[in-house]
N, C-alpha and C positions, 0 to 999 in steps of 0.2 A: 466355527465361527471367531475370528478373533474382534478382540473389543476394538473402537475406534480409537486411532491417536496413540500416545505413548502410554503402557500401562504396566503392572508389575505381574510378573507371573508366579507361580507358586512358590518360588524360590527367592521370591521379592528382587528380580532383577527386571530392568525395563526392558522392554520390547517394544516393536512395532511391526502389525501383519506378523507375527508369529518369528521375528526377527531380533536377536539378541542386539543392543545398541552397542555391548563391548566387543561383538563380533565385526561388527561393522566399522569401528574404530581400528580393531586389529587390520581389517582389508583395507580401509584408505586415509588413515591416521588422524592426527587431532591437530588442531581444532577442526570441528565437523560438522556441517550444517546436513539437517537431516528432514525431509518433508512427506506428509503422510498423504495420499492421494485419497484415501478413505474417508481421512475427516475432512477433504478439500471437498469431496465430491458430497460429503451429507451436509456442509455449511452451504454450498450453493444450492442444494436442492430445499432445504429450508427456506433460503432466502427465495427462492423461486416460488415457493409455494405462497410466502409470504406477501409477492406483488400480484399474484395472478388473477384475482379477481378485478383489478385497476389497468388488466392490459399492459403489464410493466414490461419495458425490454431491459435488460441487465448486461451493463458493459463493464467489465472489468476495468479497475483503476488500475493499471500498468505500472505507475511508480512506488506501489506496495513491494513488488517482487518481479523484476522484468526478464526473470530466466526464458529464456524462449519455449521452454518444455511444460514450464507452468503457465504460461499463455495459452500454449496450444491445450493442454488438458482441460483448461475452463472453456476454450474454443468449443471442443469436443462435446463439452457438457450444453453447448448453446449462445454460450455469452459472446457476445463483442467486446470492443474495449475502449475505455477512455486512455487516451495519451497527452502526455504535455510535451513533448519532443518531437521530432523528426526521427531520430535515433529509436524510441519508440514505436514510431511506425513501420520503420523497416523492421524491426523485430516482431511484431505481429505479423507484418507480412510472410515473414520467414516462419512464424508458427502457423499460419494458413488463415489467419482472420482476413476475410474479405474488406477490401477499403469501405464499402457499404453497410459496413459493422461498427466503423471507427470513429470516434468524437475526438474534436482535436480542442484540450483545453489550454489553458495557461495564459500569463500576461504576456509570455515574451517571445511570441512566434515572429520571426525575421522572415523577410520578404522570401528567401530561398525556401524558406521550412513549407511558407503558405504556397509557393509555386508547386511545389514536389505533392502536395496535399490536394491542392485544385486539379492537377494532373490525373493524380489516380482515382478523382470524384469520391472523395469521402463523405462520410453520411453528413455531417457537418461540422462548422466551427463552433464553439462557447467564446464568443469574445469579452474582452473586458474592457474595452474602451471606446470610446467614438473615433479617436485616431487610429487604433488596429482597423475601423471598419474602411475608412479610406483605404490603407494599406493592402486590405485585403480586394477591396473594388478596384483599385490599381491594376493588382496582380491578376486579378480576372477579365477586367477588361481588355489587357492586353492578349492573354489567352482566349477569350472569347467564349470562356465556359463558364459558367454559373455555378456558384457558393451558395451553398446553403448555410444562413446565420442564424445562430441563437443568442439571444443576449444575456448576460450573466448579470441579475441585479444583485447589488450589494445593500441588502436591508437593514443596514445598522443594527444586528444583533449581537449581541458578545454571550456564546454560550458560557458554562461552567467548566471550561477547560484548559489545557496549556496553553499560555500566550503563545507560544510558536506553531501551534498547529490549530491557531482559532481566526476563520476568513472572512467573516459576515460581519465585520465592524469598519465603520466609514475609513479608521485612521491605518488602515490595511491596503496593501495595492491590488487587492482582488476586486473584482465587478464593476459594475456602474450605477452610479447613485438613482435612489429609488424615484426622486423627482427628474431626472434626465432620462428615463427610459422611455417614456412617452414620445418625444421631440426625435430622439435616436432611432425608434421603431417604426416612426412616420418615415424618416430617409432612407430606410431599408427598402421601401415598396416604390423609390423614386428613381434606384440604382438598377441599370437595365442587366447587368450580370450577380445581382443580388436577389437571392430567394428567402424572405424572412421564414423560420420556420420555428419561431418559438422563443421562449423565455426560461432559463435555469438560475438556479440557486445553489449553493454548498456554503455553510456557516461554520464547518471544522471539522475534524475528527475527535473521536473519542468523548462524544455526547451521550450523557445519560437520562438527563431530562429532557424527557420529549415531548415537554411543552415548548421548547426550543425549535423544534423541527414544526411540530402546529403552528408556531406563529409565523417561521419564515415559510411555511408551505401555502399559511391561508393569505399572507402578504402577496406571494406571487400569483395566486388563483385572482387575486382581486384584482391588480395589474393586468392579467390577463384577460380577464371580463371585460373589462373597461375597455380595451383595447379591442377587443372584439364585437363591441357594442358599439364602438365608434368604426366600424368597419372594416376592420384589419386582421388580416388572417393569422390565426396563433394556433395551428394544430398539434405543436407538442410541448410538452413541460420536461425541463429536465431536473431531476431532484437529488443529482447528486448522493454524497455517500454521507460518511458520518457515525455511524451508530458505535457505540462503545462495547469493548470488549474489556474482559476482566482478567489482567495480567496478574494478581495478588493472589486469586483464589480461583477455584475448578468450579465455575461457573457459566454457564450457557448465556449468550447473547440476548438481549430481551427483544426477541422477534415478534412477540405476542402484542406489546404495546404498539411498536412501529405498525404492524399492520393495522392497529385500532384508527391512530392516527391519518393514516393515507386512507382508509376504507372512509372517514370520516368526513373526508374533502374530497375524495375523487371517485367515491364508487359509482357512484351516477353519472360522473363527466364525461363530456366527449375527447377530451385532451388525451392523446396519445403521452404516456411517460415514460420516461428513461431516468433509472434508477445508476448508480456508481460504486459500487461495492469495491472494496481493495483488502484492506485490515481484517474485516470479519470474514472472509473468506478465506484466506493465507495465513493469518498470524498464529493460531494455534494449533496450525498444522506444522509449524516447523519448529526444531529444536537446534540447539547449537552445543554439542559434546565436547568438552572440555578436560585437557588433563591437569592433574596438580604438579607443578615443578618442586614447590616446597614450600614448607612453613616457614614463618618469620615472627620471632617474638621479640617486642621490646617489653620496656618498663609499664607501658600504658596499651599496649595493641596486641591482637593477632592479626597476623596476615597469611592468607591462603594465596599463594603465586599461581597465576593458571596460564597454559600455552594461550587462551584466549584474550583479545586487547581491544581496546577501543578500535582499531584497524579493520575487527570482525563486527565489533557491536557497539556502534558509540551512541544508543538509545540512553544510556545511565547518564552520561556526563552531559549529553545535549539538551534533554528532555527531564533529566530527573526522573528517567524511569525505574521502576521495580520490574524486575523479573523473578520467577521463581528459581531456587538452584538446589539441586536435592542431586545425591549420591546415586549414580548409575546402579551400582550394586548397594541394597540396603543394610548399613552397618549399624554396628550398636556400638555407643561408646557414648562421654561427656559431650554436652552441649557446650559449644562455646561461643563468642561475641569475636566475629571478625569481617574486615575488611577483605572482599574477594578482587585481587587485581591482576592485570596484567604487567606483561613485560615491558611494555612501552614506557621510554622516559619522559612521562607525565606525570603529575600528581592528581591530573583527570582521569588519568588511566583505570578505571574501575568497574565491576559488574555490579559491586554490590559494598553499602558502607553499613558498619555497625549490624552485621545481619546474622542473627541466631543459627547455628548451623553446626551438626554431628561433628566433632573432632574427625579430620582425614588424614591419610598419609601421603607423602610422594607416590605420582604414578595411579593413584585412585582417578576414576571417572567422577566427573561432576555433569549433572546436566542442565543447560539454562533454557526456560521453557518459553515458549510464546514468543520465536523467534521468527518467524514465517515471514513477517511484514517489517518493511523500513529495518533491515538489519544487514543482510550480506548485501543488499542493494545499494546501503551506504557506504561499503568497503571503500578501504583505501590500504597504500603499500606506504602507510609512515614508519618511519625507522627502517627501510627495506624492509620489510615483513611480507611476505607471499600471503596470496589469498588462501582463505580456508578452502576445502574442497565441499562440494554440495553434491547432494544425493538426494533422487526422488526412490520413493516405494510405490510400486505398484505390481498389483497381485501377486505381494509377497516375493517380490525379487527387487533388488538394489539396482539403481540405473546414476551413473557417474552423470553429472549434467553439464559438465564441460571439463576440458584440459585447464588446469591452472599454470602457471608460469612458475619455473623455480628464479631464486636471483639471477642466474647466466642468462636466462631468457630474459629476464627485465633489463640487466645490465646490456644486452646483446642490441636492444632497440635504441640505446643511448648512442649519439653520434660523437665520435672518441676526436677530440681537435690536437693536430700535433701543433703544440707550443714552442718556439725556438729562445 
């Protein structure tokens, strides 16, 4: 049996499920996203084991990577889905996820999206404001179909994570203030086509201090217990996601500490729990392979110019994110300090700055690790660049996930105006 993930063989060449990465690049070109279903399955099963004692349902956070086949793979393992747009809903349906396993989150659901979701009888809406409740109630009343509603609490907790992925503070757009939850939850019970199903919380991503989870979940449970004591039904609690993964080292996520947190709070609880992991299931299972175009040197700097760019992987310039980078074939040579940059006409087009790396040659292949989440899904065609090919590795075979447009395909979608 081959090791999970992307590993080096006896010749120090990178493989996945017994397939050499350079052979995949020969077949599909570069830049190339590669996803390993073996590691995806292992991560899902570990998470499943983490929440099994508290009867937790897993809903894959589609925004992490919305490839239909990746959604389908997690669905086959038993996952539902957490979506934030009706586009993601349609992708889930195409992937075989039934509406009764879909949770619709997000602050900006418009009435057309709400109507489609209600007509299809999704599992629940996680709503973020009183105003959203009235919009959903209006649509549900028109359709005479009951909508299941979960209120997302904003507990005003600031986890120690990047500002752009911290969602539990009052100054963010997410959730309902703690003090407003009680009055709004009471209103849920007075609306004919609204069915209250519980409360939820999600304080952000890349959280390593699990005391923040304990604090947020404890607050959620306290509010839920008080509502129940006041005679309201609160059958479910949605605990979101956010467990941190290690981009800078080969280290597994801390599932054990997370298990202790939820066991401490919910082991003997009657609440039905939902979890929405995304990054933790898919990030490490994906890599981006890129080719060195050329080396450039000036008086002060070394630049390694590659064919992947910020249109393929925007995380380094958007989030100051770190990704490990190494040659696909192990090479000997001196170490240099270099900026690893793409071809796009922006100073912000970089994958790494001042990175220590073995000196490489033109046409050498590099692997950018941990790019399964929030990478290809955030792509663009900036500078008229076409998308990278994406392949899924399953049972020792590679499968192209979708057809990619070439530049003529992209141009053909534009309407050419005749100017006189």
